[in-house]
Biopython code that builds the backbone (N, CA, C, O; Angstrom):
import numpy as np
from Bio.PDB.StructureBuilder import StructureBuilder

atoms = [
    (1, "MET", "N", (86.440, 98.725, 121.623)),
    (1, "MET", "CA", (86.402, 99.339, 122.927)),
    (1, "MET", "C", (86.448, 100.864, 122.757)),
    (1, "MET", "O", (87.316, 101.373, 122.048)),
    (2, "PRO", "N", (85.520, 101.605, 123.402)),
    (2, "PRO", "CA", (85.517, 103.067, 123.267)),
    (2, "PRO", "C", (86.745, 103.674, 123.949)),
    (2, "PRO", "O", (87.280, 103.101, 124.898)),
    (3, "PRO", "N", (87.188, 104.837, 123.460)),
    (3, "PRO", "CA", (88.354, 105.467, 124.082)),
    (3, "PRO", "C", (88.046, 105.839, 125.535)),
    (3, "PRO", "O", (86.926, 106.221, 125.874)),
    (4, "ARG", "N", (89.040, 105.719, 126.352)),
    (4, "ARG", "CA", (88.906, 106.058, 127.773)),
    (4, "ARG", "C", (89.003, 107.573, 127.930)),
    (4, "ARG", "O", (89.911, 108.190, 127.374)),
    (5, "PRO", "N", (88.075, 108.185, 128.685)),
    (5, "PRO", "CA", (88.149, 109.641, 128.851)),
    (5, "PRO", "C", (89.398, 110.041, 129.620)),
    (5, "PRO", "O", (89.903, 109.296, 130.461)),
    (6, "LEU", "N", (89.875, 111.220, 129.313)),
    (6, "LEU", "CA", (91.045, 111.745, 130.013)),
    (6, "LEU", "C", (90.692, 112.043, 131.460)),
    (6, "LEU", "O", (89.577, 112.471, 131.761)),
    (7, "ALA", "N", (91.626, 111.818, 132.337)),
    (7, "ALA", "CA", (91.419, 112.118, 133.752)),
    (7, "ALA", "C", (91.298, 113.626, 133.940)),
    (7, "ALA", "O", (91.845, 114.409, 133.163)),
    (8, "ILE", "N", (90.585, 114.011, 134.967)),
    (8, "ILE", "CA", (90.453, 115.431, 135.296)),
    (8, "ILE", "C", (91.647, 115.804, 136.161)),
    (8, "ILE", "O", (91.885, 115.202, 137.208)),
    (9, "GLY", "N", (92.386, 116.795, 135.712)),
    (9, "GLY", "CA", (93.611, 117.200, 136.400)),
    (9, "GLY", "C", (93.358, 118.220, 137.496)),
    (9, "GLY", "O", (92.210, 118.538, 137.807)),
    (10, "PRO", "N", (94.434, 118.732, 138.081)),
    (10, "PRO", "CA", (94.325, 119.686, 139.188)),
    (10, "PRO", "C", (93.562, 120.961, 138.826)),
    (10, "PRO", "O", (92.801, 121.475, 139.647)),
    (11, "ALA", "N", (93.752, 121.473, 137.624)),
    (11, "ALA", "CA", (93.035, 122.689, 137.217)),
    (11, "ALA", "C", (91.542, 122.405, 137.082)),
    (11, "ALA", "O", (90.716, 123.241, 137.446)),
    (12, "GLY", "N", (91.193, 121.228, 136.559)),
    (12, "GLY", "CA", (89.792, 120.843, 136.444)),
    (12, "GLY", "C", (89.123, 120.695, 137.802)),
    (12, "GLY", "O", (87.977, 121.102, 137.991)),
    (13, "HIS", "N", (89.853, 120.108, 138.744)),
    (13, "HIS", "CA", (89.321, 119.973, 140.108)),
    (13, "HIS", "C", (89.133, 121.344, 140.756)),
    (13, "HIS", "O", (88.114, 121.601, 141.397)),
    (14, "ALA", "N", (90.123, 122.218, 140.584)),
    (14, "ALA", "CA", (90.034, 123.568, 141.163)),
    (14, "ALA", "C", (88.851, 124.331, 140.572)),
    (14, "ALA", "O", (88.115, 125.000, 141.298)),
    (15, "ALA", "N", (88.669, 124.229, 139.255)),
    (15, "ALA", "CA", (87.553, 124.925, 138.601)),
    (15, "ALA", "C", (86.218, 124.367, 139.083)),
    (15, "ALA", "O", (85.289, 125.132, 139.342)),
    (16, "ALA", "N", (86.110, 123.057, 139.207)),
    (16, "ALA", "CA", (84.864, 122.448, 139.679)),
    (16, "ALA", "C", (84.500, 122.939, 141.074)),
    (16, "ALA", "O", (83.343, 123.258, 141.346)),
    (17, "HIS", "N", (85.490, 122.998, 141.953)),
    (17, "HIS", "CA", (85.229, 123.468, 143.318)),
    (17, "HIS", "C", (84.900, 124.963, 143.336)),
    (17, "HIS", "O", (84.066, 125.412, 144.122)),
    (18, "ALA", "N", (85.560, 125.727, 142.467)),
    (18, "ALA", "CA", (85.273, 127.165, 142.388)),
    (18, "ALA", "C", (83.859, 127.409, 141.869)),
    (18, "ALA", "O", (83.174, 128.320, 142.333)),
    (19, "ILE", "N", (83.427, 126.603, 140.914)),
    (19, "ILE", "CA", (82.053, 126.730, 140.400)),
    (19, "ILE", "C", (81.069, 126.483, 141.527)),
    (19, "ILE", "O", (80.133, 127.259, 141.722)),
    (20, "GLU", "N", (81.276, 125.405, 142.269)),
    (20, "GLU", "CA", (80.352, 125.073, 143.363)),
    (20, "GLU", "C", (80.360, 126.151, 144.447)),
    (20, "GLU", "O", (79.301, 126.570, 144.913)),
    (21, "ARG", "N", (81.546, 126.598, 144.849)),
    (21, "ARG", "CA", (81.638, 127.648, 145.886)),
    (21, "ARG", "C", (80.938, 128.926, 145.450)),
    (21, "ARG", "O", (80.191, 129.527, 146.222)),
    (22, "THR", "N", (81.179, 129.340, 144.212)),
    (22, "THR", "CA", (80.590, 130.579, 143.715)),
    (22, "THR", "C", (79.083, 130.437, 143.559)),
    (22, "THR", "O", (78.334, 131.353, 143.897)),
    (23, "ARG", "N", (78.642, 129.306, 143.056)),
    (23, "ARG", "CA", (77.204, 129.060, 142.892)),
    (23, "ARG", "C", (76.494, 129.145, 144.243)),
    (23, "ARG", "O", (75.467, 129.813, 144.360)),
    (24, "THR", "N", (77.026, 128.485, 145.246)),
    (24, "THR", "CA", (76.370, 128.502, 146.554)),
    (24, "THR", "C", (76.456, 129.883, 147.200)),
    (24, "THR", "O", (75.520, 130.307, 147.879)),
    (25, "ALA", "N", (77.567, 130.588, 146.995)),
    (25, "ALA", "CA", (77.696, 131.948, 147.529)),
    (25, "ALA", "C", (76.671, 132.888, 146.905)),
    (25, "ALA", "O", (76.204, 133.822, 147.556)),
    (26, "ARG", "N", (76.318, 132.642, 145.634)),
    (26, "ARG", "CA", (75.319, 133.466, 144.942)),
    (26, "ARG", "C", (73.893, 133.027, 145.287)),
    (26, "ARG", "O", (72.929, 133.706, 144.934)),
    (27, "GLY", "N", (73.763, 131.893, 145.976)),
    (27, "GLY", "CA", (72.443, 131.401, 146.362)),
    (27, "GLY", "C", (71.693, 130.669, 145.268)),
    (27, "GLY", "O", (70.471, 130.541, 145.332)),
    (28, "TYR", "N", (72.421, 130.179, 144.248)),
    (28, "TYR", "CA", (71.786, 129.447, 143.159)),
    (28, "TYR", "C", (71.812, 127.948, 143.442)),
    (28, "TYR", "O", (72.802, 127.418, 143.946)),
    (29, "SER", "N", (70.722, 127.279, 143.116)),
    (29, "SER", "CA", (70.726, 125.817, 143.112)),
    (29, "SER", "C", (71.393, 125.386, 141.801)),
    (29, "SER", "O", (71.586, 126.199, 140.896)),
    (30, "GLN", "N", (71.735, 124.125, 141.712)),
    (30, "GLN", "CA", (72.289, 123.621, 140.454)),
    (30, "GLN", "C", (71.278, 123.788, 139.329)),
    (30, "GLN", "O", (71.648, 124.121, 138.203)),
    (31, "ARG", "N", (70.016, 123.561, 139.627)),
    (31, "ARG", "CA", (68.954, 123.703, 138.626)),
    (31, "ARG", "C", (68.878, 125.160, 138.137)),
    (31, "ARG", "O", (68.738, 125.405, 136.939)),
    (32, "GLN", "N", (68.969, 126.118, 139.063)),
    (32, "GLN", "CA", (68.895, 127.544, 138.693)),
    (32, "GLN", "C", (70.091, 127.953, 137.841)),
    (32, "GLN", "O", (69.931, 128.641, 136.833)),
    (33, "LEU", "N", (71.295, 127.531, 138.244)),
    (33, "LEU", "CA", (72.475, 127.906, 137.468)),
    (33, "LEU", "C", (72.439, 127.258, 136.085)),
    (33, "LEU", "O", (72.775, 127.905, 135.093)),
    (34, "ALA", "N", (72.038, 125.994, 136.009)),
    (34, "ALA", "CA", (71.942, 125.332, 134.705)),
    (34, "ALA", "C", (70.945, 126.064, 133.802)),
    (34, "ALA", "O", (71.178, 126.192, 132.600)),
    (35, "ALA", "N", (69.851, 126.537, 134.368)),
    (35, "ALA", "CA", (68.865, 127.291, 133.582)),
    (35, "ALA", "C", (69.460, 128.610, 133.095)),
    (35, "ALA", "O", (69.205, 129.022, 131.964)),
    (36, "ARG", "N", (70.246, 129.271, 133.932)),
    (36, "ARG", "CA", (70.897, 130.529, 133.521)),
    (36, "ARG", "C", (71.889, 130.277, 132.387)),
    (36, "ARG", "O", (71.954, 131.049, 131.431)),
    (37, "VAL", "N", (72.658, 129.199, 132.496)),
    (37, "VAL", "CA", (73.621, 128.844, 131.455)),
    (37, "VAL", "C", (72.875, 128.547, 130.149)),
    (37, "VAL", "O", (73.283, 129.004, 129.081)),
    (38, "THR", "N", (71.796, 127.791, 130.236)),
    (38, "THR", "CA", (70.993, 127.458, 129.058)),
    (38, "THR", "C", (70.419, 128.725, 128.421)),
    (38, "THR", "O", (70.399, 128.849, 127.196)),
    (39, "ALA", "N", (69.957, 129.659, 129.244)),
    (39, "ALA", "CA", (69.394, 130.918, 128.724)),
    (39, "ALA", "C", (70.437, 131.733, 127.976)),
    (39, "ALA", "O", (70.091, 132.552, 127.124)),
    (40, "LEU", "N", (71.714, 131.515, 128.288)),
    (40, "LEU", "CA", (72.797, 132.209, 127.581)),
    (40, "LEU", "C", (73.144, 131.540, 126.253)),
    (40, "LEU", "O", (74.008, 132.021, 125.519)),
    (41, "GLY", "N", (72.464, 130.420, 125.942)),
    (41, "GLY", "CA", (72.694, 129.754, 124.672)),
    (41, "GLY", "C", (73.578, 128.522, 124.757)),
    (41, "GLY", "O", (73.905, 127.931, 123.728)),
    (42, "ARG", "N", (73.969, 128.127, 125.946)),
    (42, "ARG", "CA", (74.783, 126.922, 126.140)),
    (42, "ARG", "C", (73.927, 125.919, 126.908)),
    (42, "ARG", "O", (73.941, 125.915, 128.139)),
    (43, "PRO", "N", (73.175, 125.061, 126.193)),
    (43, "PRO", "CA", (72.277, 124.130, 126.882)),
    (43, "PRO", "C", (73.015, 123.287, 127.928)),
    (43, "PRO", "O", (74.038, 122.665, 127.640)),
    (44, "MET", "N", (72.465, 123.286, 129.155)),
    (44, "MET", "CA", (73.069, 122.518, 130.234)),
    (44, "MET", "C", (71.973, 122.059, 131.177)),
    (44, "MET", "O", (71.114, 122.845, 131.575)),
    (45, "THR", "N", (72.005, 120.798, 131.528)),
    (45, "THR", "CA", (71.067, 120.271, 132.512)),
    (45, "THR", "C", (71.699, 120.399, 133.896)),
    (45, "THR", "O", (72.914, 120.547, 134.023)),
    (46, "PHE", "N", (70.860, 120.340, 134.930)),
    (46, "PHE", "CA", (71.421, 120.394, 136.277)),
    (46, "PHE", "C", (72.236, 119.136, 136.557)),
    (46, "PHE", "O", (73.154, 119.162, 137.376)),
    (47, "THR", "N", (71.907, 118.038, 135.882)),
    (47, "THR", "CA", (72.691, 116.805, 136.049)),
    (47, "THR", "C", (74.105, 117.007, 135.512)),
    (47, "THR", "O", (75.075, 116.579, 136.137)),
    (48, "ALA", "N", (74.223, 117.652, 134.366)),
    (48, "ALA", "CA", (75.546, 117.932, 133.798)),
    (48, "ALA", "C", (76.339, 118.835, 134.734)),
    (48, "ALA", "O", (77.527, 118.608, 134.961)),
    (49, "LEU", "N", (75.682, 119.861, 135.278)),
    (49, "LEU", "CA", (76.360, 120.757, 136.211)),
    (49, "LEU", "C", (76.800, 120.001, 137.464)),
    (49, "LEU", "O", (77.910, 120.203, 137.957)),
    (50, "SER", "N", (75.941, 119.141, 137.970)),
    (50, "SER", "CA", (76.290, 118.327, 139.137)),
    (50, "SER", "C", (77.508, 117.470, 138.852)),
    (50, "SER", "O", (78.396, 117.347, 139.697)),
    (51, "ARG", "N", (77.555, 116.884, 137.682)),
    (51, "ARG", "CA", (78.696, 116.034, 137.314)),
    (51, "ARG", "C", (79.976, 116.841, 137.176)),
    (51, "ARG", "O", (81.057, 116.356, 137.508)),
    (52, "ILE", "N", (79.859, 118.073, 136.688)),
    (52, "ILE", "CA", (81.038, 118.946, 136.608)),
    (52, "ILE", "C", (81.530, 119.252, 138.016)),
    (52, "ILE", "O", (82.722, 119.126, 138.296)),
    (53, "GLU", "N", (80.628, 119.651, 138.899)),
    (53, "GLU", "CA", (81.019, 120.006, 140.266)),
    (53, "GLU", "C", (81.607, 118.820, 141.030)),
    (53, "GLU", "O", (82.490, 118.998, 141.868)),
    (54, "ARG", "N", (81.126, 117.628, 140.747)),
    (54, "ARG", "CA", (81.629, 116.426, 141.428)),
    (54, "ARG", "C", (82.843, 115.837, 140.720)),
    (54, "ARG", "O", (83.336, 114.781, 141.117)),
    (55, "THR", "N", (83.328, 116.498, 139.684)),
    (55, "THR", "CA", (84.455, 116.059, 138.853)),
    (55, "THR", "C", (84.247, 114.663, 138.273)),
    (55, "THR", "O", (85.175, 113.860, 138.182)),
    (56, "VAL", "N", (83.004, 114.400, 137.886)),
    (56, "VAL", "CA", (82.675, 113.175, 137.173)),
    (56, "VAL", "C", (82.702, 113.470, 135.671)),
    (56, "VAL", "O", (82.972, 112.583, 134.861)),
    (57, "ARG", "N", (82.419, 114.720, 135.312)),
    (57, "ARG", "CA", (82.377, 115.164, 133.913)),
    (57, "ARG", "C", (83.362, 116.311, 133.750)),
    (57, "ARG", "O", (83.448, 117.196, 134.601)),
    (58, "ARG", "N", (84.101, 116.285, 132.653)),
    (58, "ARG", "CA", (85.034, 117.376, 132.353)),
    (58, "ARG", "C", (84.249, 118.637, 132.004)),
    (58, "ARG", "O", (83.177, 118.561, 131.403)),
    (59, "CYS", "N", (84.770, 119.767, 132.374)),
    (59, "CYS", "CA", (84.175, 121.057, 132.041)),
    (59, "CYS", "C", (84.970, 121.620, 130.870)),
    (59, "CYS", "O", (86.119, 122.027, 131.038)),
    (60, "ASP", "N", (84.363, 121.646, 129.680)),
    (60, "ASP", "CA", (85.121, 122.177, 128.551)),
    (60, "ASP", "C", (85.115, 123.711, 128.605)),
    (60, "ASP", "O", (84.405, 124.312, 129.410)),
    (61, "ILE", "N", (85.898, 124.314, 127.755)),
    (61, "ILE", "CA", (86.092, 125.763, 127.811)),
    (61, "ILE", "C", (84.798, 126.518, 127.547)),
    (61, "ILE", "O", (84.567, 127.563, 128.155)),
    (62, "ASP", "N", (83.949, 126.015, 126.657)),
    (62, "ASP", "CA", (82.680, 126.680, 126.376)),
    (62, "ASP", "C", (81.757, 126.615, 127.597)),
    (62, "ASP", "O", (81.059, 127.580, 127.907)),
    (63, "ASP", "N", (81.761, 125.465, 128.286)),
    (63, "ASP", "CA", (80.992, 125.353, 129.530)),
    (63, "ASP", "C", (81.516, 126.346, 130.564)),
    (63, "ASP", "O", (80.737, 127.044, 131.214)),
    (64, "LEU", "N", (82.834, 126.404, 130.712)),
    (64, "LEU", "CA", (83.451, 127.277, 131.710)),
    (64, "LEU", "C", (83.078, 128.742, 131.483)),
    (64, "LEU", "O", (82.731, 129.454, 132.424)),
    (65, "VAL", "N", (83.153, 129.180, 130.235)),
    (65, "VAL", "CA", (82.826, 130.569, 129.907)),
    (65, "VAL", "C", (81.350, 130.851, 130.174)),
    (65, "VAL", "O", (81.015, 131.888, 130.745)),
    (66, "ALA", "N", (80.473, 129.948, 129.771)),
    (66, "ALA", "CA", (79.034, 130.142, 129.992)),
    (66, "ALA", "C", (78.690, 130.121, 131.477)),
    (66, "ALA", "O", (77.883, 130.930, 131.934)),
    (67, "ILE", "N", (79.289, 129.210, 132.233)),
    (67, "ILE", "CA", (79.026, 129.141, 133.673)),
    (67, "ILE", "C", (79.504, 130.419, 134.351)),
    (67, "ILE", "O", (78.790, 130.989, 135.176)),
    (68, "ALA", "N", (80.697, 130.868, 134.011)),
    (68, "ALA", "CA", (81.222, 132.102, 134.604)),
    (68, "ALA", "C", (80.316, 133.284, 134.280)),
    (68, "ALA", "O", (80.016, 134.095, 135.156)),
    (69, "THR", "N", (79.884, 133.383, 133.040)),
    (69, "THR", "CA", (78.997, 134.472, 132.638)),
    (69, "THR", "C", (77.694, 134.414, 133.423)),
    (69, "THR", "O", (77.198, 135.441, 133.886)),
    (70, "ALA", "N", (77.143, 133.220, 133.572)),
    (70, "ALA", "CA", (75.898, 133.050, 134.331)),
    (70, "ALA", "C", (76.085, 133.405, 135.803)),
    (70, "ALA", "O", (75.139, 133.825, 136.470)),
    (71, "LEU", "N", (77.306, 133.237, 136.308)),
    (71, "LEU", "CA", (77.609, 133.586, 137.700)),
    (71, "LEU", "C", (78.002, 135.060, 137.861)),
    (71, "LEU", "O", (78.132, 135.559, 138.978)),
    (72, "GLY", "N", (78.188, 135.746, 136.728)),
    (72, "GLY", "CA", (78.550, 137.164, 136.775)),
    (72, "GLY", "C", (80.000, 137.422, 137.124)),
    (72, "GLY", "O", (80.329, 138.443, 137.727)),
    (73, "ILE", "N", (80.875, 136.487, 136.741)),
    (73, "ILE", "CA", (82.305, 136.644, 137.021)),
    (73, "ILE", "C", (83.103, 136.370, 135.758)),
    (73, "ILE", "O", (82.581, 135.820, 134.788)),
    (74, "ALA", "N", (84.362, 136.753, 135.778)),
    (74, "ALA", "CA", (85.251, 136.478, 134.652)),
    (74, "ALA", "C", (85.640, 135.001, 134.676)),
    (74, "ALA", "O", (85.862, 134.443, 135.751)),
    (75, "PRO", "N", (85.727, 134.359, 133.508)),
    (75, "PRO", "CA", (86.077, 132.934, 133.474)),
    (75, "PRO", "C", (87.373, 132.601, 134.214)),
    (75, "PRO", "O", (87.463, 131.562, 134.868)),
    (76, "GLN", "N", (88.369, 133.470, 134.114)),
    (76, "GLN", "CA", (89.651, 133.163, 134.762)),
    (76, "GLN", "C", (89.530, 133.086, 136.284)),
    (76, "GLN", "O", (90.375, 132.479, 136.942)),
    (77, "THR", "N", (88.490, 133.693, 136.843)),
    (77, "THR", "CA", (88.260, 133.612, 138.278)),
    (77, "THR", "C", (88.042, 132.166, 138.705)),
    (77, "THR", "O", (88.434, 131.775, 139.805)),
    (78, "LEU", "N", (87.419, 131.373, 137.841)),
    (78, "LEU", "CA", (87.166, 129.971, 138.162)),
    (78, "LEU", "C", (88.410, 129.106, 138.012)),
    (78, "LEU", "O", (88.424, 127.954, 138.446)),
    (79, "LEU", "N", (89.442, 129.649, 137.408)),
    (79, "LEU", "CA", (90.668, 128.889, 137.194)),
    (79, "LEU", "C", (91.715, 129.124, 138.270)),
    (79, "LEU", "O", (92.705, 128.395, 138.343)),
    (80, "VAL", "N", (91.509, 130.119, 139.094)),
    (80, "VAL", "CA", (92.468, 130.408, 140.158)),
    (80, "VAL", "C", (92.335, 129.303, 141.192)),
    (80, "VAL", "O", (91.271, 129.116, 141.781)),
    (81, "GLY", "N", (93.393, 128.592, 141.404)),
    (81, "GLY", "CA", (93.365, 127.485, 142.345)),
    (81, "GLY", "C", (94.773, 127.075, 142.705)),
    (81, "GLY", "O", (95.683, 127.904, 142.708)),
    (82, "PRO", "N", (94.964, 125.796, 143.011)),
    (82, "PRO", "CA", (96.267, 125.326, 143.456)),
    (82, "PRO", "C", (97.391, 125.561, 142.450)),
    (82, "PRO", "O", (98.547, 125.725, 142.840)),
    (83, "LEU", "N", (97.060, 125.576, 141.160)),
    (83, "LEU", "CA", (98.106, 125.774, 140.167)),
    (83, "LEU", "C", (98.491, 127.233, 140.003)),
    (83, "LEU", "O", (99.584, 127.532, 139.522)),
    (84, "MET", "N", (97.604, 128.153, 140.396)),
    (84, "MET", "CA", (97.890, 129.567, 140.227)),
    (84, "MET", "C", (97.299, 130.329, 141.404)),
    (84, "MET", "O", (96.114, 130.664, 141.392)),
    (85, "PRO", "N", (98.106, 130.604, 142.413)),
    (85, "PRO", "CA", (97.577, 131.333, 143.572)),
    (85, "PRO", "C", (97.115, 132.728, 143.171)),
    (85, "PRO", "O", (97.629, 133.292, 142.205)),
    (86, "PRO", "N", (96.143, 133.296, 143.904)),
    (86, "PRO", "CA", (95.688, 134.651, 143.593)),
    (86, "PRO", "C", (96.864, 135.621, 143.556)),
    (86, "PRO", "O", (97.738, 135.608, 144.423)),
    (87, "GLY", "N", (96.855, 136.456, 142.534)),
    (87, "GLY", "CA", (97.915, 137.465, 142.407)),
    (87, "GLY", "C", (99.134, 136.979, 141.639)),
    (87, "GLY", "O", (100.004, 137.779, 141.296)),
    (88, "ALA", "N", (99.212, 135.675, 141.361)),
    (88, "ALA", "CA", (100.352, 135.145, 140.615)),
    (88, "ALA", "C", (100.203, 135.495, 139.145)),
    (88, "ALA", "O", (99.092, 135.511, 138.614)),
    (89, "ALA", "N", (101.306, 135.771, 138.495)),
    (89, "ALA", "CA", (101.274, 136.063, 137.059)),
    (89, "ALA", "C", (101.138, 134.772, 136.287)),
    (89, "ALA", "O", (101.828, 133.790, 136.562)),
    (90, "GLY", "N", (100.236, 134.783, 135.312)),
    (90, "GLY", "CA", (100.037, 133.598, 134.473)),
    (90, "GLY", "C", (100.961, 133.647, 133.281)),
    (90, "GLY", "O", (101.781, 134.557, 133.155)),
    (91, "VAL", "N", (100.832, 132.686, 132.419)),
    (91, "VAL", "CA", (101.646, 132.610, 131.215)),
    (91, "VAL", "C", (101.415, 133.847, 130.375)),
    (91, "VAL", "O", (100.272, 134.195, 130.079)),
    (92, "GLY", "N", (102.485, 134.512, 129.989)),
    (92, "GLY", "CA", (102.380, 135.686, 129.147)),
    (92, "GLY", "C", (102.054, 136.961, 129.904)),
    (92, "GLY", "O", (101.939, 138.022, 129.291)),
    (93, "GLU", "N", (101.901, 136.885, 131.221)),
    (93, "GLU", "CA", (101.629, 138.087, 132.015)),
    (93, "GLU", "C", (102.881, 138.504, 132.754)),
    (93, "GLU", "O", (103.749, 137.684, 133.052)),
    (94, "THR", "N", (102.962, 139.784, 133.044)),
    (94, "THR", "CA", (104.107, 140.280, 133.833)),
    (94, "THR", "C", (103.616, 141.146, 134.959)),
    (94, "THR", "O", (104.419, 141.660, 135.738)),
]
sb = StructureBuilder()
sb.init_structure("model")
sb.init_model(0)
sb.init_chain("A")
sb.init_seg("    ")
for serial, (resi, resn, name, xyz) in enumerate(atoms, 1):
    if name == "N":
        sb.init_residue(resn, " ", resi, " ")
    sb.init_atom(name, np.array(xyz, "f"), 0.0, 1.0, " ", f" {name:<3s}", serial, name[0])
structure = sb.get_structure()
């Protein structure tokens, strides 16, 4: 029996929703954003992006960085969510 994938936690859900919100605010389709991510050297299909946004597929750190870069924002911007309200200090910050 293959190993069961890990569940997507609150940070993963927040990042997925932030990706979708930012993508639509920038006026990109999933196909356009996936092409931008691929052009940066991180191959991604629009199906993979759709699965990330729908929290069917986990977004690994390399995906997160490439997606953020393609959106023109800092990766940590996609992580701000229920676990870390805007303006809150993160681990190691003061």
